[in-house]
N, C-alpha and C positions, 0 to 999 in steps of 0.2 A: 488520441493521435492531435494536437490542437488544425488547429483552424488556417487557412494563408491570412486569412482575419487579421490573426492573435499578432503578426510580426512587422515591423515595420522594417528597413533595408537593413539598421544595425543590426537585428536582432536577428534575420535571415545569413546576413552577411555569418555573424559568429557563426550561426547555425549549421550552415554550409563549412566553414573552414574548420570548423569540433568534428567533422563531419568526412575530411582530404578533401573537398571541391573545392575551383575556384571562385573564390567569392565575387569577383564581378559578372554568377548568375546573377544574383541578389536580386537587384535592381530591374534588370531584365524578367525574371521570372514574375515578382510586383507588379514593374509595367503591364505586361501585359494580361494579367491579373484584373485591375484595376479595368483595363480599355476592356475584359468582356463583363464588367460590370459582378464578375465574382464569375461568370460562366467556365470558366477556362477550362479546359483540363489535364491534366499536369501531365497523366501519363503524351500524355499525346506532343509534351515541350520535348523544342530542338535541342536540350543540352545536355545528349551524350546520356548515352543508354543506361548508365551508372547512376547519372542520378536523377536521368525520370521513372529509371525503377524505385529509388529510392524515396521520393516524393511524393512516387504515388503510394508506398507503401504508410509513409507514416506525417504525411500531411495531407489534408483534406481539407480541401474549393471555402465550404461553410459548414458554418453550425449553424444555420438557419431555415427558415424556410418562408415564404407565402401560404400562410393559413385561409384566409379570405379578401375579396379585391370588392370595393365598393367604389362605381365613379357617383359620381356629382351628375345633376343637370349642366354645370356651370362648369366642367373638368373635369371640376378637382377629385384627384384617386385618395382612398383611404385604403389600410394593406393592414391588413391583421399580421405581424410578422410572430412565429413563433419558433423557440429556441432553444437547442439538441439539451440543454442545461436544465432548461424546464424553464415554463414560464411565455410570454408574450404581450405584445407592445402595439399601439396602433400611431402610425408614419403615414403622414402626409405628404402629398405631390399638387402644387399645385403652379396650375400652364398660366404661364407671364402674358402679357397682353404682346411684348414680339411673338412670332412666330415659333422661335429658335428656343426659345427658354422658360426655363422652368422653378421655383421655388419648392427645397424638402423643410420639410418641419419631422423632427425626431427626437425620442424620445430619449432619457437617461437610466429608468430605473425603472423597474419593473413592479406598477403600481408606486400612490406618492405616501406619505406619511404628514405635507402639511395640512392636513384636516379643512380647503378655504372652500367655504358650505358653496358657493357657486361654482364650484368644479369636481367633473364629473370623473371625471382622473383616484378623486381618495377616496372613493363608493368601496374599494376592496383591499384600502388599507395600502401599506408597504407589505414588499415579498424581498422584492431582495436588486438591488444595485447591480447596472449591467457593464460586460466588460467595454474595454474600447475596441476589440474585436466587433464585438456583439452592437455595439454600437455604429461601427463602419459598415456590420451588411445593411444596415437601414440605408444609409446612403448608397450600398451598393444595386439593394430592392428599388429605391426609386429612381436612382440613372437607368435603372433598365427600361421603368416604368416610361423616363423622359423618352430615352431615344427610341421607345418604340413609336411614341410619337412623331418624332422626329425633331425635341429640345434636348438640350442639354439646364444640367442640373446651374444653377449661376449664382444662387442666395441660399442660405443655408441656415434654418435656428431654429433654437435646444428650446425648444417653445410645447413640448409634446409629453409625454409623460412622466411626476419625475420631478426633481431638484436639483438641476442639475453641479448647485456648488456646494451640495452633499456628496456628489461622486468625484467629485473635481483635477481626478490623476487621470480615471478614467476619460471625461470627457476632454480634459486637453491633451491626450496620448490619441483619443481619438480625431481632434482637430487637425493635428498635425501630421493625418495620414489625409485625412480630407482636404486639407487647403496643400499640399505638397505641391506643384506642382508637376515632376512625376508619376506621381498616384493622382489622387482625386481630382487636383485641379483648381478646386472651389475658390481660391486666395482668403487668409486670413481676415480680411478686410470684407468679404461678403459672410465674414459665420457673426450669427448673432443669440451672445449666451444670456439664456435668461433667470430670474428668482423673483420668490415672493421679498428675498432679502434677509442673508444668510452675510452677515459683517463683514466677519472673520474671510470671508469663501470670495470677497467683490476687493476684499484689501488684498487676498492673492492672487487673485485673474488677471489683478491692475498692476501687479508686482512683474510679473510673470510677463507683463508687457508683450502680446501675442498680435496684437494689431487685433483684435477679434472685437462688434461690439456689445454694449454689456445693456440688459435690457430691464428694468425696474419691475416685476405686477404688485403697483400699489395699491389702488382703486378706491385709498380713501385717502383723503390730506390733514384726516382727525384721528386721536389713536382712542377713540371710545369706538369707531366706528369703524376701523379696521381692524380693533378689538376681535371683532363681531365676523370681521367676514376672513380672517386670517390670523390663527390660532399664532400664528410664529409672532407676532407683533407685541406681545406679552412680554418676547425675550426679545429681543431689537424693535423701539418706537420707531413711530416715522420721524421721528428729529435726527438718528443714529443712523436709521437708513438710508435719507436723504442727503449726507453728511459722507456716508463710505460710498455712497455714488459722484458727488463731487468729486470724493478723490481720488476715484475713479477716472472724472472729466480731466485731472489738474495730472494725474500722474500720464497720461496716455494720452493725452486730445481728442479724445473721442466723446461728439454727444451720449450723453446717455437716453435713452429712447423710455422713457415712463407710461409703463400698459397701466391702461385703465374701466373695466371692465365696472361699466353702465348699468345700475342696479332701478326700475323703478322706485321712488319711495325711498329710496335706502342712501344712498352716493351721489342721485342727481339733483341737486337745489342750488338754487342762485348762490345762498350762501355758502355748501362745498366747489363751489368752482374760484371765487374767491380767497377761500385758504387754498389753494390748489396754484392759484398763479401767485399767492406771497412766499407759498412755501418752494416754489422754481424761480422764483425773482432772486437772479444777479447771475447763474448761470446755465451754461447751454446744455438746455434740454429740450427733448422732443414729444410733448404728448402725443398717443394715437390711445381713442375714446373707441370702444370700442361694443357697440349693447351687445346688451346679453343675448348670449345662444342656450334657450331651453337644455336643461336636464333634469326639470320631474323638482320633486324635493331634496333640496340641500341633507347633509349630515346634522343639522339642527330641524330636518321635518318643514324651513321653510323653500312657498314655491315662492321664487322667485321671477320676474316680468321684466320684461325688455321695455325700457324708458320709448314712448310718442316721440317719433321723429320732430315734432314741434320743437321737446324739452334739449334732448340731443343737440339742436341746431341752437337754439340758446345758452349753451353754458358751454360751443363752441366758443360760439360769439363775447361773452363772455372770461376768455381765456386771451381769446386771440387780441382783446380790446387790452388788456394787463399785459401784450408785449409778447405769449405764450404761443409758442408755435405747435403748434394743432393740426391733426388729419386725426380724420370718423375713419376707427377700421373697414373697408368693404367685409359684411358677410363673405365667407366662403367655406361652401360644400356642408352646411346647415342640413342638407335632407335626406344625407349621407353620416348623420351626428360627425362631422370627417371639421365644423367650426372649433374658435378657442374655447376649451373647456368644457368638450364635449367627450374628449379619447377617454379611453377607460381601455378595464386588461383582453374584456373582452365581449365577442358580441351579442347578445341574450338569442337578435330574432335577427333572423332574412335583412335588408335591407336592399333599396331600391335598386337595381345594378348590378345586384352582387351578384361576382363572378367566384370562378373558382382560378388562383393566381399563381403561374411562379417567375420567381424573380431570378 
């Protein structure tokens, strides 16, 4: 039995036509489903007895459930979402400074194969790609959580578990539903897709020209350092990845966000700041500096440390002096392991603020 989150307008219209039902009901059903954040009772829909009975017997509202809910002292909420097809991912809701808005961070894969040494998502390895419907349901769970606090999701980022560009078909299908004005209604311009540097995927995303933003998880300006932190750099070197990001910007007209996790004594020197500025000279890129969020020992056994605030400030100054638009990302949700780099397949122990959740 397929879940309603697996359908877009076209797919549901086709299915209704095959069953002999009016196709105009497709938009009505999906609009109600998204407005109810996936909580719709298909059997109670006012679409006629025959169609209502068919829906109740052949389509299920959901294919996932919230297994665990953690709330941070700063209001960030992390949800552990389990899927009927197996596996679980963590997804995060971050309240905005505006009382009616929030941002969601969703995962694209169960686990991750990228092996980034400072990231918890890769610890258990890669299990499988998520389907478009499973990605959509993460959005619906966070939208439900946001609505309970009088908010709506205004921005969404693919910065959770997994490498989105290695699951691009499903990610794009999910984006189209989440962005659609009559469905998720987030809007393409409010969605960001992150990558560690899958060059063919960057080029394909540019060709699709969806209107979404690209975030490049760079983390080092030189090949030696980056290869030790991000193993995929041995396949596509820093210069190749940056050139792909430049092509994305040229094709779409959208500035690229360069994500840079700062690790004390590893990638935070004055010389590396200058190298990064040189690398970004001449094109529109915004640098987000992310002070490291602790996960314990990485895959290599290295225990990384967050740089001192003075070092982060110095690194920022050096970039800005050289004309690079630079921001330091505020850490959110680190007390419940919901901050950047801390998401993982499952929780080993209860965290503060834990509670059972229903999405």
